[in-house]
C-alpha positions in Angstrom: 11.7 15.3 -31.6 8.0 16.0 -32.2 6.5 18.9 -34.2 2.9 19.9 -33.8 1.1 22.5 -35.9 -1.6 24.9 -34.7 -3.5 27.8 -36.2 -4.0 30.9 -33.9 -6.5 33.6 -34.8 -6.7 37.2 -33.6 -3.0 38.1 -33.8 -2.3 41.5 -35.4 1.3 42.4 -34.5 4.7 41.3 -33.2 3.6 41.8 -29.6 0.9 39.1 -30.3 3.6 36.8 -31.7 5.7 37.4 -28.6 2.9 36.7 -26.2 2.0 33.4 -27.9 5.7 32.4 -28.1 6.2 33.1 -24.4 3.1 31.2 -23.2 3.8 28.1 -25.4 7.5 28.1 -24.6 6.7 27.7 -20.9 5.1 24.3 -21.4 7.1 21.2 -20.4 9.2 19.6 -23.1 8.9 22.5 -25.6 12.2 23.1 -27.3 11.1 25.8 -29.8 8.1 27.8 -31.0 7.7 29.4 -34.4 4.8 31.8 -35.0 4.0 33.1 -38.5 1.9 36.3 -38.1 0.4 36.5 -41.6 -0.9 32.9 -41.5 -1.4 32.4 -37.8 0.6 29.1 -38.0 2.2 28.1 -34.7 4.8 25.3 -34.9 5.8 23.7 -31.7 8.9 21.5 -31.4 9.2 19.3 -28.3 11.4 16.5 -27.0 8.3 14.5 -26.0 4.7 14.6 -27.3 2.5 17.3 -25.7 -1.3 17.0 -25.6 -2.7 19.5 -28.2 -5.1 20.8 -25.5 -2.2 22.0 -23.5 -0.8 24.1 -26.4 -4.3 25.4 -27.2 -4.8 26.4 -23.6 -1.4 28.3 -23.6 -2.4 30.1 -26.8 -5.8 31.0 -25.2 -4.0 32.2 -22.1 -2.0 34.6 -24.4 -5.4 36.0 -25.5 -6.0 34.2 -28.8 -8.1 31.4 -30.2 -6.4 28.3 -31.6 -7.0 24.9 -33.1 -4.9 22.0 -34.3 -3.8 22.6 -38.0 -5.1 20.0 -40.4 
């Protein structure tokens, strides 16, 4: 199991959270997605490593900016 952490910006409501969760969940190997609205933290659990660019692209597709959390 692998966990990756990202920070998404621009989310303002639970609909935003649902959109990000849906897009990231559709990526291959993703087993769970946890989005924290107040902090913008997006935790992605997967059964194999996923290139960070794929997760960022999925978050962008949902309409938000993202970067790998440090």
